NUKOL-159756 format. One record per residue (C-alpha): residue in three letters; residue number from 1; x, y, z. Coordinates in Angstrom, 1 decimal. Last residue first. Example, Ala and Ser with C-alpha at 12.3 -4.5 7.8 and 13.67 -1.06 7.14 Angstrom:
<atoms>
+-----+-----+--------+--------+--------+
|   r |   k |     c1 |     c2 |     c3 |
+-----+-----+--------+--------+--------+
| SER |   2 |   13.7 |   -1.1 |    7.1 |
| ALA |   1 |   12.3 |   -4.5 |    7.8 |
+-----+-----+--------+--------+--------+
</atoms>
This chain:
<atoms>
+-----+-----+--------+--------+--------+
|   r |   k |     c1 |     c2 |     c3 |
+-----+-----+--------+--------+--------+
| GLN | 127 |  -34.5 |  -46.2 |   66.1 |
| THR | 126 |  -32.1 |  -43.3 |   65.7 |
| SER | 125 |  -29.3 |  -45.5 |   64.6 |
| SER | 124 |  -31.4 |  -47.1 |   61.9 |
| ILE | 123 |  -32.4 |  -43.8 |   60.4 |
| HIS | 122 |  -28.9 |  -42.4 |   60.4 |
| TYR | 121 |  -27.5 |  -45.5 |   58.8 |
| ALA | 120 |  -30.1 |  -45.4 |   56.1 |
| SER | 119 |  -29.5 |  -41.6 |   55.5 |
| LYS | 118 |  -25.8 |  -42.1 |   55.6 |
| VAL | 117 |  -26.1 |  -45.1 |   53.2 |
| LYS | 116 |  -28.4 |  -43.1 |   50.9 |
| LYS | 115 |  -26.2 |  -40.0 |   50.9 |
| GLU | 114 |  -23.1 |  -42.2 |   50.2 |
| LEU | 113 |  -25.0 |  -43.9 |   47.3 |
| LEU | 112 |  -25.8 |  -40.4 |   45.8 |
| ALA | 111 |  -22.1 |  -39.4 |   46.2 |
| ILE | 110 |  -21.1 |  -42.7 |   44.6 |
| HIS | 109 |  -23.4 |  -42.0 |   41.7 |
| LYS | 108 |  -22.1 |  -38.5 |   41.2 |
| ASP | 107 |  -18.5 |  -39.8 |   41.3 |
| LEU | 106 |  -19.4 |  -42.6 |   38.9 |
| MET | 105 |  -20.8 |  -40.0 |   36.4 |
| SER | 104 |  -17.7 |  -37.9 |   36.7 |
| VAL | 103 |  -15.5 |  -40.9 |   36.3 |
| VAL | 102 |  -17.5 |  -41.8 |   33.1 |
| ALA | 101 |  -17.1 |  -38.3 |   31.7 |
| GLU | 100 |  -13.4 |  -38.3 |   32.6 |
| PHE |  99 |  -13.0 |  -41.6 |   30.8 |
| GLU |  98 |  -14.7 |  -40.2 |   27.6 |
| THR |  97 |  -12.3 |  -37.2 |   27.7 |
| VAL |  96 |   -9.4 |  -39.6 |   28.3 |
| GLN |  95 |  -10.5 |  -41.7 |   25.3 |
| GLN |  94 |  -10.7 |  -38.7 |   23.1 |
| ASP |  93 |   -7.2 |  -37.5 |   24.2 |
| ILE |  92 |   -5.9 |  -41.0 |   23.6 |
| ALA |  91 |   -7.3 |  -41.0 |   20.0 |
| ASP |  90 |   -5.8 |  -37.5 |   19.4 |
| ILE |  89 |   -2.5 |  -38.7 |   20.7 |
| GLN |  88 |   -2.6 |  -41.7 |   18.4 |
| SER |  87 |   -3.5 |  -39.4 |   15.4 |
| VAL |  86 |   -0.5 |  -37.2 |   16.3 |
| TYR |  85 |    1.8 |  -40.2 |   16.6 |
| ASP |  84 |    0.8 |  -41.5 |   13.1 |
| ASP |  83 |    1.2 |  -38.0 |   11.7 |
| PHE |  82 |    4.7 |  -37.8 |   13.3 |
| GLY |  81 |    6.3 |  -39.6 |   10.4 |
| ARG |  80 |    4.8 |  -37.1 |    8.0 |
| ASN |  79 |    6.5 |  -34.4 |    9.9 |
| LYS |  78 |    9.8 |  -36.2 |    9.6 |
| GLU |  77 |    9.4 |  -36.2 |    5.8 |
| ASN |  76 |    8.4 |  -32.6 |    5.8 |
| LEU |  75 |   11.5 |  -31.8 |    7.9 |
| HIS |  74 |   13.7 |  -33.6 |    5.3 |
| ASP |  73 |   12.1 |  -31.8 |    2.4 |
| VAL |  72 |   12.7 |  -28.5 |    4.3 |
| PHE |  71 |   16.4 |  -29.4 |    4.8 |
| VAL |  70 |   16.8 |  -30.3 |    1.1 |
| ARG |  69 |   15.2 |  -27.0 |    0.1 |
| LEU |  68 |   17.4 |  -25.2 |    2.5 |
| GLY |  67 |   20.5 |  -26.7 |    0.9 |
| ALA |  66 |   19.2 |  -25.7 |   -2.5 |
| ALA |  65 |   18.5 |  -22.2 |   -1.3 |
| ILE |  64 |   22.0 |  -21.9 |    0.2 |
| ASP |  63 |   23.6 |  -23.0 |   -3.1 |
| GLY |  62 |   21.4 |  -20.6 |   -5.0 |
| TYR |  61 |   22.4 |  -17.8 |   -2.6 |
| ASN |  60 |   26.1 |  -18.7 |   -3.3 |
| SER |  59 |   25.4 |  -18.4 |   -7.0 |
| TYR |  58 |   23.7 |  -15.1 |   -6.4 |
| GLU |  57 |   26.9 |  -13.9 |   -4.7 |
| GLN |  56 |   29.0 |  -15.2 |   -7.6 |
| ALA |  55 |   26.8 |  -13.5 |  -10.1 |
| VAL |  54 |   27.0 |  -10.2 |   -8.1 |
| ARG |  53 |   30.8 |  -10.4 |   -8.0 |
| ASP |  52 |   31.0 |  -11.1 |  -11.8 |
| ASN |  51 |   28.6 |   -8.3 |  -12.5 |
| MET |  50 |   30.7 |   -5.9 |  -10.4 |
| LYS |  49 |   33.8 |   -7.0 |  -12.2 |
| GLU |  48 |   32.1 |   -6.4 |  -15.6 |
| LEU |  47 |   30.8 |   -3.0 |  -14.4 |
| LEU |  46 |   34.4 |   -2.1 |  -13.4 |
| ALA |  45 |   35.7 |   -3.2 |  -16.8 |
| LEU |  44 |   32.9 |   -1.2 |  -18.5 |
| GLN |  43 |   33.7 |    1.9 |  -16.5 |
| ASN |  42 |   37.4 |    1.6 |  -17.3 |
| ASN |  41 |   36.6 |    1.2 |  -21.1 |
| THR |  40 |   34.4 |    4.2 |  -20.9 |
| GLY |  39 |   37.2 |    6.2 |  -19.3 |
| GLN |  38 |   39.7 |    4.8 |  -21.9 |
| LEU |  37 |   37.2 |    5.8 |  -24.7 |
| GLU |  36 |   36.9 |    9.3 |  -23.3 |
| GLY |  35 |   40.7 |    9.6 |  -22.9 |
| ARG |  34 |   41.2 |    8.3 |  -26.4 |
| VAL |  33 |   38.6 |   10.8 |  -27.7 |
| MET |  32 |   40.4 |   13.6 |  -25.9 |
| LEU |  31 |   43.8 |   12.5 |  -27.2 |
| SER |  30 |   42.4 |   12.3 |  -30.8 |
| VAL |  29 |   40.8 |   15.7 |  -30.4 |
| ASN |  28 |   44.2 |   17.1 |  -29.1 |
| THR |  27 |   46.1 |   15.5 |  -32.0 |
| PHE |  26 |   43.5 |   16.7 |  -34.5 |
| VAL |  25 |   43.7 |   20.2 |  -33.1 |
| GLU |  24 |   47.5 |   20.1 |  -33.1 |
| ASP |  23 |   47.6 |   18.9 |  -36.7 |
| LEU |  22 |   45.1 |   21.6 |  -37.6 |
| SER |  21 |   47.2 |   24.2 |  -36.0 |
| GLU |  20 |   50.4 |   22.8 |  -37.6 |
| SER |  19 |   48.7 |   22.8 |  -41.0 |
| LEU |  18 |   47.3 |   26.3 |  -40.5 |
| GLU |  17 |   50.8 |   27.5 |  -39.5 |
| ASP |  16 |   52.3 |   25.7 |  -42.5 |
| ARG |  15 |   49.5 |   27.0 |  -44.7 |
| ARG |  14 |   50.0 |   30.5 |  -43.3 |
| GLY |  13 |   53.7 |   30.2 |  -44.0 |
| ALA |  12 |   53.0 |   29.0 |  -47.6 |
| ALA |  11 |   50.6 |   31.9 |  -48.1 |
| GLU |  10 |   53.1 |   34.3 |  -46.7 |
| GLY |   9 |   55.7 |   32.8 |  -49.0 |
| GLU |   8 |   53.4 |   33.0 |  -51.9 |
| THR |   7 |   52.7 |   36.6 |  -51.1 |
| PRO |   6 |   56.4 |   37.2 |  -50.7 |
| ASN |   5 |   57.0 |   35.7 |  -54.1 |
| ALA |   4 |   54.4 |   37.6 |  -56.0 |
| SER |   3 |   56.0 |   40.9 |  -55.0 |
| ALA |   2 |   59.4 |   39.8 |  -56.2 |
| MET |   1 |   57.9 |   38.6 |  -59.3 |
+-----+-----+--------+--------+--------+
</atoms>
């Protein structure tokens, strides 16, 4: 029995050593998994903060776009108000073009009359 006892003691010692080693392995694996999970959790928290920031920035862009839309609508309204003036300007331009044509005709006619008067005056002064 004495020889059986040391073998049982050795086996118990090995079990204790194995148990301690396994306990240490499980503890280390648990710490490693916790570290990985904490790192992932930190990454997710950072991603959430980045998403919140981007959402806020896009919200600001939305506000700017809405303001620009109101501004463009206002400008379009003003532009429609100028349509009457533009049509009046076009009509005046057409009238001016026609008036210039009449003035040019009159100028040619006056030049012709001047020639006739000079010619008639020149003929009568030579006689």
